[in-house]
KOLMAR-882151 format. One line per 3 residues: number of its first residue (from 1); their letters; for each residue x, y, z of N, C-alpha, C, CB. Coordinates in pm, 1 decimal. Glycine has a CB too. Layout:
N
NUM) A) X Y Z X Y Z X Y Z X Y Z ~ ... .
END
This chain:
69
1) MSK) 84.9 -117.4 0.0 0.0 0.0 0.0 89.7 123.9 0.0 -96.7 -0.3 122.6 ~ 57.5 216.8 -87.2 140.9 335.8 -101.0 104.4 442.7 1.7 128.3 392.6 -241.6 ~ 196.0 535.0 18.7 169.8 646.5 109.9 54.2 731.5 58.3 296.1 733.3 127.4 .
4) YLD) 34.2 733.3 -72.8 -75.9 810.0 -129.9 -210.4 745.7 -97.5 -58.8 822.8 -281.2 ~ -215.2 615.1 -99.4 -338.1 545.3 -62.2 -366.4 567.7 85.6 -327.5 393.8 -93.5 ~ -262.9 559.5 168.1 -278.5 587.7 311.4 -333.2 728.6 332.8 -143.7 571.2 385.0 .
7) ESY) -280.9 824.0 258.3 -325.4 962.0 272.9 -471.8 976.2 231.3 -236.9 1056.1 189.7 ~ -513.3 903.6 128.3 -653.9 911.4 85.6 -745.2 856.1 194.3 -675.6 833.9 -47.1 ~ -702.3 751.0 263.1 -779.7 699.6 376.3 -790.1 804.5 487.1 -715.7 570.5 431.2 .
10) DII) -679.3 870.9 515.1 -680.5 974.7 619.1 -780.4 1085.3 584.3 -539.0 1034.6 637.3 ~ -785.4 1122.8 458.8 -876.1 1230.0 417.8 -1021.6 1186.7 432.5 -847.7 1271.6 272.8 ~ -1055.7 1068.8 383.3 -1197.7 1030.0 388.5 -1245.3 1001.8 530.6 -1221.2 907.1 302.1 .
13) EKD) -1152.7 980.9 622.5 -1190.2 956.9 761.6 -1206.0 1086.3 841.9 -1087.0 868.5 827.7 ~ -1172.0 1199.9 782.7 -1183.7 1327.6 853.0 -1329.7 1360.5 879.9 -1117.9 1440.4 772.1 ~ -1353.9 1426.4 991.0 -1489.0 1470.7 1025.1 -1530.2 1592.5 943.9 -1498.3 1502.0 1173.6 .
16) NLT) -1437.5 1680.8 917.6 -1466.8 1806.0 848.1 -1380.7 1818.2 722.5 -1443.3 1926.8 941.5 ~ -1441.9 1792.1 609.0 -1369.4 1804.4 482.9 -1364.6 1949.1 438.4 -1434.0 1717.9 374.4 ~ -1257.6 1984.2 364.9 -1239.0 2120.7 317.2 -1207.9 2119.8 168.1 -1126.4 2191.1 395.5 .
19) VID) -1203.9 2237.6 110.7 -1164.9 2251.9 -29.2 -1020.6 2203.6 -47.8 -1179.7 2399.6 -75.6 ~ -939.4 2222.9 51.6 -800.4 2175.0 45.0 -799.3 2022.4 32.1 -719.7 2219.9 171.6 ~ -887.5 1954.7 103.8 -896.8 1808.6 92.3 -939.0 1768.6 -48.9 -996.8 1752.2 195.7 .
22) YSR) -1032.8 1843.4 -105.5 -1076.4 1817.6 -243.1 -957.0 1827.7 -338.5 -1188.2 1917.6 -284.9 ~ -882.0 1935.0 -325.6 -765.6 1954.9 -412.6 -663.2 1844.0 -394.5 -700.6 2090.5 -384.7 ~ -642.3 1803.2 -271.2 -543.4 1698.0 -245.2 -588.9 1564.0 -302.4 -518.1 1684.7 -94.3 .
25) MKE) -717.6 1531.9 -290.8 -766.8 1406.7 -348.9 -750.4 1408.2 -500.2 -914.6 1383.7 -311.6 ~ -770.8 1522.2 -563.3 -749.8 1534.1 -707.7 -603.6 1508.6 -740.9 -793.2 1673.5 -758.5 ~ -514.8 1562.8 -659.6 -371.1 1541.7 -678.1 -334.4 1394.8 -660.0 -291.4 1628.1 -579.8 .
28) LRK) -386.9 1334.9 -553.7 -356.6 1195.4 -524.4 -400.5 1103.8 -638.3 -423.8 1153.1 -394.2 ~ -510.9 1138.8 -702.1 -560.4 1057.9 -813.6 -457.0 1049.3 -925.0 -691.3 1116.1 -868.0 ~ -378.1 1153.4 -941.8 -273.7 1155.5 -1044.6 -146.7 1082.8 -998.4 -240.0 1300.1 -1082.1 .
31) LIP) -126.1 1076.5 -867.8 -2.0 1021.1 -812.9 -11.3 873.8 -774.6 38.8 1099.8 -692.9 ~ -131.7 821.8 -761.3 -150.9 687.5 -707.2 -87.1 582.8 -798.6 -300.9 657.9 -688.9 ~ -10.2 491.5 -743.4 49.0 384.9 -824.9 -60.9 294.3 -881.4 150.0 301.6 -741.1 .
34) QED) -34.5 238.3 -995.9 -133.1 155.7 -1064.3 -182.6 39.8 -977.6 -74.3 101.8 -1192.8 ~ -95.6 -19.0 -898.6 -136.9 -133.1 -815.3 -235.6 -93.7 -704.0 -13.9 -198.0 -753.1 ~ -243.7 34.9 -672.8 -336.9 82.3 -570.0 -458.4 153.2 -629.1 -265.4 175.7 -474.6 .
37) EVE) -465.3 157.1 -760.1 -568.3 236.7 -826.6 -710.9 192.2 -793.6 -547.8 230.9 -975.1 ~ -737.9 63.3 -795.2 -873.9 14.4 -769.0 -917.9 51.8 -628.2 -881.6 -138.4 -788.0 ~ -831.0 29.8 -531.4 -863.8 63.1 -392.9 -880.1 214.8 -375.4 -754.4 9.9 -297.8 .
40) FLG) -792.5 290.7 -441.2 -802.6 435.7 -432.8 -934.7 485.2 -491.0 -685.4 501.1 -505.3 ~ -978.0 427.6 -602.0 -1102.8 471.8 -663.6 -1221.9 451.1 -569.8 -1126.1 397.0 -795.1 ~ -1216.8 348.7 -486.3 -1319.1 331.6 -383.9 -1316.4 446.2 -284.4 -1300.4 199.0 -311.3 .
43) NYE) -1197.3 486.0 -243.4 -1183.1 600.0 -152.1 -1229.3 728.5 -219.1 -1037.0 614.3 -105.4 ~ -1194.9 742.7 -346.3 -1233.1 862.9 -420.1 -1385.0 872.5 -431.8 -1168.5 863.1 -559.9 ~ -1449.3 761.0 -455.7 -1594.9 758.3 -464.1 -1657.9 797.9 -330.0 -1643.3 618.6 -506.8 .
46) TFY) -1601.8 745.9 -222.4 -1649.7 783.4 -88.8 -1632.5 933.2 -67.1 -1574.4 704.3 20.8 ~ -1516.4 984.2 -103.2 -1491.1 1126.7 -88.7 -1589.7 1207.3 -172.6 -1347.0 1160.0 -128.8 ~ -1609.3 1166.0 -296.2 -1698.7 1236.9 -387.2 -1840.2 1243.5 -330.4 -1699.9 1168.9 -524.8 .
49) SRL) -1882.7 1137.9 -262.8 -2017.9 1136.5 -204.1 -2030.4 1236.1 -89.3 -2052.9 995.7 -154.2 ~ -1917.6 1282.9 -37.7 -1918.2 1378.5 73.1 -1898.1 1523.1 27.4 -1810.6 1341.9 172.5 ~ -1894.8 1547.0 -103.7 -1877.6 1683.2 -152.7 -1985.5 1779.4 -102.3 -1877.0 1682.7 -303.1 .
52) PEI) -2110.6 1734.6 -81.6 -2210.2 1827.0 -26.7 -2169.5 1889.2 107.8 -2341.3 1754.7 -10.1 ~ -2088.5 1818.4 185.3 -2039.8 1873.6 312.0 -1953.4 1997.3 287.8 -1959.6 1767.5 389.8 ~ -1867.5 1989.0 186.6 -1781.0 2102.3 152.8 -1865.9 2214.7 94.3 -1669.5 2059.8 52.6 .
55) AEK) -1959.8 2179.2 7.6 -2045.9 2279.7 -55.9 -2126.1 2357.0 48.5 -2141.1 2212.9 -156.5 ~ -2168.7 2288.0 151.4 -2245.3 2353.8 257.3 -2161.4 2460.4 327.0 -2294.9 2250.7 359.5 ~ -2034.2 2429.9 349.5 -1944.1 2523.8 418.0 -1906.3 2642.1 329.3 -1817.7 2451.6 463.5 .
58) TGG) -1894.3 2614.8 197.8 -1845.9 2718.7 106.7 -1958.7 2794.6 38.3 -1756.3 2657.6 2.2 ~ -2081.0 2748.8 58.5 -2194.7 2816.9 -1.3 -2223.5 2776.0 -144.5 -2172.7 2962.5 3.6 ~ -2170.2 2663.6 -186.0 -2196.9 2616.0 -321.5 -2086.2 2526.6 -373.0 -2215.5 2732.7 -415.2 .
61) YNF) -2097.7 2494.1 -499.0 -2003.5 2401.6 -562.2 -1902.6 2473.5 -651.8 -2079.2 2298.0 -643.5 ~ -1877.9 2599.5 -627.9 -1783.7 2674.2 -709.8 -1641.3 2621.3 -702.1 -1785.3 2817.4 -669.5 ~ -1610.2 2546.3 -601.0 -1474.8 2492.9 -582.4 -1445.1 2376.6 -676.6 -1455.9 2448.1 -438.6 .
64) LEE) -1549.1 2316.0 -736.6 -1529.1 2199.2 -822.4 -1455.9 2235.0 -951.0 -1662.8 2135.2 -855.5 ~ -1367.5 2146.8 -992.0 -1304.7 2161.5 -1122.2 -1408.4 2123.3 -1227.7 -1174.9 2073.1 -1133.9 ~ -1393.0 2173.4 -1345.5 -1491.7 2155.4 -1452.8 -1527.7 2008.8 -1474.6 -1438.9 2214.6 -1582.6 .
67) EDK) -1431.5 1920.3 -1467.2 -1456.8 1777.4 -1491.7 -1545.3 1711.9 -1385.7 -1325.8 1703.2 -1498.9 ~ -1559.8 1775.5 -1271.3 -1640.5 1720.1 -1162.6 -1780.5 1780.0 -1154.8 -1570.2 1741.4 -1031.8 ~ -1808.6 1875.1 -1240.6 -1940.4 1940.0 -1237.2 -2043.2 1856.0 -1308.1 -1934.6 2078.8 -1300.3 .
END
């Protein structure tokens, strides 16, 4: 298991997600080794399902990159 996969677990386990967490998960998606990709995508899906938490704090979904809209 890579340090990037470990970091993705740490992010999805946080109580309060932020825009910084969103940006980091996007970064991790590019850095994740191929052997951890399937497991990471599960974490990414979990994170993605929690985007409304960030939107609530920021007042909307303006923080999303175009590909996630």
